[in-house]
C-alpha positions in Angstrom: 56.0 13.1 -32.5 57.2 10.0 -34.2 55.3 7.6 -36.4 52.6 6.6 -33.9 49.3 8.6 -35.2 46.6 7.0 -33.3 45.9 5.9 -29.6 43.0 4.0 -27.9 41.7 5.8 -25.1 39.0 3.8 -22.5 36.6 6.4 -21.1 34.7 4.8 -17.8 31.5 6.2 -16.6 32.5 6.4 -13.4 30.5 9.5 -11.9 29.1 8.8 -8.4 25.4 9.1 -7.4 22.0 9.0 -8.7 20.1 11.1 -10.4 17.5 11.5 -13.6 19.0 10.9 -16.9 17.7 14.4 -18.2 15.9 17.1 -16.2 13.0 17.3 -19.2 10.8 14.6 -20.0 7.7 14.1 -22.7 4.6 12.0 -22.5 1.9 12.0 -25.0 -1.6 10.9 -23.7 -1.7 8.3 -26.4 0.8 6.4 -24.5 -0.9 5.9 -20.9 1.9 6.3 -18.7 4.9 8.8 -18.0 8.2 6.7 -17.9 10.7 8.9 -16.2 14.6 7.1 -16.2 17.0 7.5 -12.9 20.4 6.2 -13.3 23.2 5.6 -11.0 26.6 6.5 -11.8 29.7 4.4 -11.0 30.7 4.5 -7.2 33.5 2.6 -6.2 31.5 -0.4 -4.5 28.3 -0.2 -6.8 26.5 -1.7 -3.6 22.7 -1.5 -3.1 20.7 1.4 -2.0 17.5 3.0 -2.0 16.1 6.5 -3.1 13.2 7.8 -2.4 10.6 9.4 -5.2 7.6 11.4 -5.4 5.5 13.7 -7.9 5.0 17.4 -7.4 2.0 19.5 -9.0 3.1 22.5 -11.8 0.7 23.2 -14.2 -0.5 19.6 -14.7 -2.5 18.6 -11.2 -2.6 15.0 -9.6 -5.8 13.6 -9.5 -7.0 15.6 -12.7 -4.1 15.1 -15.4 -1.8 12.2 -13.9 -1.6 9.6 -10.6 0.3 11.1 -7.8 2.9 8.4 -7.0 5.7 8.1 -4.4 7.7 5.4 -3.2 11.5 4.4 -3.5 13.5 2.8 -6.0 16.3 0.1 -5.1 19.4 -0.2 -7.1 21.0 -3.7 -6.5 24.5 -4.5 -6.6 25.8 -3.4 -10.2 22.2 -2.5 -11.1 22.6 1.2 -13.3 19.0 2.0 -14.4 15.3 2.0 -12.8 12.1 3.8 -14.3 9.3 5.5 -12.6 5.9 4.8 -14.0 3.3 7.4 -13.6 -0.2 6.8 -14.8 -1.9 9.7 -16.8 -5.6 10.4 -16.4 -8.3 11.1 -18.8 -9.2 14.8 -18.6 -11.4 15.6 -21.6 -10.8 19.7 -20.4 -7.0 19.2 -20.8 -5.6 21.4 -23.9 -1.8 22.3 -24.8 0.9 21.1 -22.8 1.1 20.9 -18.7 3.7 19.7 -16.7 4.4 18.5 -13.3 7.6 17.5 -11.7 9.0 14.2 -10.1 11.5 14.6 -7.1 14.3 12.4 -5.7 15.4 12.7 -1.9 17.0 10.5 0.6 19.5 8.0 -1.0 20.7 6.1 1.2 24.4 4.2 2.0 25.5 7.6 1.5 25.2 7.9 -2.3 25.1 11.4 -3.5 22.3 12.7 -5.5 22.9 14.1 -9.1 19.7 15.7 -10.9 17.3 15.3 -8.3 14.4 17.0 -9.9 12.6 16.3 -13.7 10.1 17.7 -15.3 7.2 15.7 -17.1 6.0 17.7 -19.9 2.4 16.4 -20.9 1.0 16.8 -24.7 -2.7 16.7 -25.1 -3.6 15.3 -28.4 -7.3 16.2 -28.7 -7.1 17.2 -25.4 -7.9 13.4 -23.8 -5.8 10.8 -22.3 -6.7 7.1 -22.6 -8.7 6.0 -19.6 -6.7 3.8 -17.4 -8.4 1.1 -14.9 
């Protein structure tokens, strides 16, 4: 084996595509918003592209527990991280845990989708969210 016992290894994050950083997110009513992060892997050219997003009801309902959002994220050249901000609503009747989904679709420029669905779990401390106006 010789006298050399160590080596330096460099690992490059070059997984192409765009997706959620995890498939499960948690939000507390005291935060007032849920932030869902989307990341882009290292495609060859790191060119600009867009990806659509939208919220989808689960046990949490848009207009009752959270504000529905949809739109697109624009990743500029060499940009690797974006966030979707989802307002949480006042719900005096809320108890326990509810959830909804956020989905990604239609990435432009042939960028593949990775984890395209994320679940946002809402924790209802005392049953209330802060009032957002």
